[in-house]
C-alpha positions, 0 to 999 in steps of 0.5 A, a space after each residue: 522130523 517136523 513139517 515146518 522143516 520140508 520145504 513148500 507143500 502148505 496145502 499138503 501139511 495142512 490136509 495131513 493136518 486136518 485128518 489127524 485133527 478131525 480123526 480121520 486117518 486112514 490106515 493105509 495110505 499112498 504118499 504119491 510124489 515125484 522124485 524131489 517133492 518131498 513126499 518121503 519127508 511129508 511121511 516122516 513129519 505126518 507119523 511125528 504129528 500123530 505120535 506127537 504127546 503136545 500136538 501143536 495146531 500146526 506141527 509137532 512140538 519137536 520136544 516131547 520124548 516121542 519127537 525127540 525119538 522121531 528126529 533121530 528115527 529110533 522111535 520102537 513104533 516107527 518101521 521103515 522098508 525100502 528097497 536094497 541090494 541084498 547079498 543073501 536071500 535072508 537079508 530085510 531092511 533090519 539089515 541096512 537100518 543104520 545105512 538107511 538113518 544116515 542116509 535119510 537124516 543126511 538127506 530127506 530128499 533122499 533119491 534110489 542113486 543117492 541110496 545106493 551110495 550108502 551101501 555096497 551095491 556093486 551091480 545088483 538090482 534094488 528090490 523088496 524082497 519075500 524076506 522083507 514081506 515076512 518081516 512086515 507082517 511080524 512087525 505089524 502084528 504087535 501093539 504099538 509100545 509107547 505110542 497112539 499108533 504103530 507106523 510103517 513107511 514103505 518108501 518106493 513100493 514100485 520095487 515090490 514083486 508079485 511078493 508084495 500080494 503076501 502084504 494085503 491081508 495086514 494092509 487090509 485088516 491091520 492091528 489096531 492103531 497101525 498106520 501103513 504109509 506107502 511113499 512111490 513115484 510111479 503109480 503105474 508100477 505099483 501092484 494094482 492089488 495094493 494100490 486098490 487098498 490104500 488112500 491116495 495122498 498126491 505131492 505135486 512137484 516143488 515150485 521153482 519159487 520154493 526151491 529158490 528160496 530154500 536155496 538162498 535161504 538155508 544153502 546161502 546161494 547168490 539169487 543168480 545161482 539159486 535162479 539156475 539151480 531152481 530152473 534146471 532142477 525142474 521142481 526136483 529138490 534132490 536134483 537142486 541139492 545134488 547141484 550145490 555139490 557140483 562146479 556152478 556154471 552158466 550154460 547158457 552161452 555154450 549152448 546157444 553158441 552150439 545152436 548157432 554153429 548147427 544153424 550154420 552148419 560149421 563142420 570144424 567148428 562144431 568138432 572144436 565144440 564136440 571136443 569141448 564138450 567131451 572134456 566137460 566131464 559126465 554130471 556137467 554134460 548131463 546138467 549142460 544138457 538138461 539146461 538145453 532141454 529147459 531152455 528149449 521148453 521155455 521157448 516153447 512156452 513163450 511160443 505158446 502165449 505162456 510167457 507168465 509161466 516162463 521163469 529165466 534171467 533177463 538176458 536169457 528171456 532176451 535170447 529166447 524171445 528172439 528165437 521164438 521169432 524163427 523157430 516153430 514148434 516142431 523144430 523146438 520139440 525135434 531138438 528137445 527130443 534129441 536133447 533128451 535122448 543125449 541125456 539118457 546116454 550119457 547117463 549111460 557112459 556113452 562115448 562123450 565125443 561119438 555122441 555130441 557129434 551125433 547130436 550135433 548132425 541131428 540138430 543140423 538137419 533139424 534146423 536147416 533141412 526139417 521143421 523150421 520155416 523158411 527165413 534166417 534163424 538169428 541166435 544173438 551172442 
């Protein structure tokens, strides 16, 4: 994997290449970034750059023997560790290496949910077990075979339990030319003993423009569809790619209609809306709620005077601007919290009719009895 194939993150790429050019490669690094930011892809591209036999000023060459093996994730000095769903206490990451290569080559913006889809996970919990920790120590006890560096990329160290303390010595005192790259999403869930022994590489979420350009250029989406998906994904390329496989639709009209019915407190019409929402299907329900959360957030940005940060098509922006004249921050926050709770419960297979009816009643209370200032709420059709 080469840097040029990774979306955005130009500053991070340059910083990583500079560590190689300046001979300042730390033996243990933590790539910390939210889901869909490309932190795993960056770690692989960095390892390939280090091992490239004809390193270019701004990327690995992509054609040497080392690069060709890296592109297949089959280089003898490249090792991976990751959470898996063990069926036996002796299972390690090597047990699932073929599935891992297929998953990562298929989608460099891999999430734990999509990784689960490659495995017979059943109801098991993902973790990195003690057998895998011992396997890591064994892998890193040997010198590199072909390249200048032996590299181990450990994806989601958050799933290391106390067994991870067995890795402390090899992280702190590795063999010469051994590189330990951890790729994490939540710093607070990593063992402090491991965290303190690594150099932090912060990977920010992707920008709206990064995702939009990728969807238009390489995913062949129209500007309108790319704008909608980039807006809903909120910097998460994993989410954006998942949305490409779903029915593309605009939720703006439906969401505004919902708010109007809630404000008018029209019980029979709200029941009809609940019936309609229940038929959307789980993924579309999640995307509908995510749209609502994002739309309310944009309204908050307008109210806060940060209109330059708003990414809405003209007609939706016009609606949002009109709403901000009659909606205040507390009411917007209250609605957003209800939508977030609903999204959480949809993911956990809550009954959609009961869920959307309950959320509707909560929004009715917010709009009519709680946080809105006196006056009429006008939401245009």
